C-alpha positions as CSV (number, residue, x, y, z in Angstrom):
1,X,47.0,150.8,79.2
2,X,46.6,147.4,80.8
3,X,49.8,146.2,79.1
4,X,51.7,149.2,80.5
5,X,50.7,148.3,84.1
6,X,51.7,144.6,83.6
7,X,55.1,145.5,82.1
8,X,57.9,144.8,84.7
9,X,60.1,147.4,83.2
10,X,57.5,150.0,84.1
11,X,58.4,149.8,87.8
12,X,61.6,151.0,89.4
13,X,63.2,148.0,91.2
14,X,64.9,150.2,93.9
15,X,61.7,151.9,94.9
16,X,59.9,148.6,95.0
17,X,62.6,147.0,97.2
18,X,62.6,150.0,99.6
19,X,58.8,149.9,99.9
20,X,58.7,146.2,100.6
21,X,61.7,145.9,102.9
22,X,61.9,148.0,106.0
23,X,65.2,149.5,107.0
24,X,65.6,147.3,110.1
25,X,65.3,144.1,108.0
26,X,68.8,144.4,106.5
27,X,70.7,144.5,109.9
28,X,68.5,141.6,111.2
29,X,69.3,139.5,108.1
30,X,73.0,140.2,108.4
31,X,72.9,139.3,112.1
32,X,71.1,136.1,111.4
33,X,73.6,135.1,108.7
34,X,76.5,135.8,111.1
35,X,74.9,133.7,113.9
36,X,74.2,130.9,111.4
37,X,77.9,130.9,110.4
38,X,79.0,130.8,114.1
39,X,76.5,128.0,114.8
40,X,77.6,126.0,111.7
41,X,81.3,126.5,112.4
42,X,82.9,123.2,113.4
43,X,86.2,122.7,115.2
44,X,88.4,120.5,113.2
45,X,89.0,117.2,114.8
46,X,92.4,115.5,114.9
47,X,90.7,112.2,114.3
48,X,90.1,111.5,110.6
49,X,86.7,110.7,109.3
50,X,83.8,112.1,107.3
51,X,83.0,115.8,108.1
52,X,79.9,116.9,110.0
53,X,78.7,119.3,107.4
54,X,75.6,120.6,109.2
55,X,74.4,117.1,110.1
56,X,74.7,115.6,106.6
57,X,77.9,113.7,107.4
58,X,76.2,111.7,110.2
59,X,73.3,110.8,108.0
60,X,75.5,109.6,105.2
61,X,77.7,107.7,107.6
62,X,74.7,106.0,109.3
63,X,73.2,105.3,105.9
64,X,76.4,103.7,104.7
65,X,76.4,101.3,107.7
66,X,72.8,100.4,107.1
67,X,73.3,99.9,103.3
68,X,76.7,98.1,103.3
69,X,76.6,96.4,106.7
70,X,79.0,96.9,109.5
71,X,81.9,94.9,108.1
72,X,81.9,96.4,104.6
73,X,81.4,99.9,105.9
74,X,84.3,99.5,108.4
75,X,86.5,98.3,105.6
76,X,85.5,101.2,103.4
77,X,86.2,103.8,106.1
78,X,89.5,102.1,106.9
79,X,90.6,102.2,103.3
80,X,89.5,105.8,103.0
81,X,90.7,107.3,106.3
82,X,93.2,104.9,107.9
83,X,93.3,102.7,111.0
84,X,91.5,105.0,113.4
85,X,88.3,106.6,112.1
86,X,85.5,108.7,113.6
87,X,82.0,108.0,112.1
88,X,78.4,108.4,113.3
89,X,76.1,105.5,114.0
90,X,72.5,106.3,115.1
91,X,73.6,109.9,115.7
92,X,76.4,109.0,118.1
93,X,80.0,109.6,117.4
94,X,81.7,106.2,117.0
95,X,85.4,105.3,116.7
96,X,86.5,102.4,114.4
97,X,89.9,101.1,115.4
98,X,91.4,98.4,113.2
99,X,94.8,97.1,112.0
């Protein structure tokens, strides 16, 4: 008897889901996902450089400048993206212009 109550196949998953999740939760979750997608949407910049990617791009860019130093990081970005590059240093958008 105890084994029957502990058996997960004994319960109907759909009835369990309906009991635990109210009807209003699904539209709220869909609305929150839609708002998150709108918030995370980034307008594409005409200036090349690493992407923003929900704030991860600026962290990587700043970390690269701290780790490699300004000169080596600038050379890396110039080789990767060209003469005019947009990066983030200390959370601020910074442009590297070189020839």
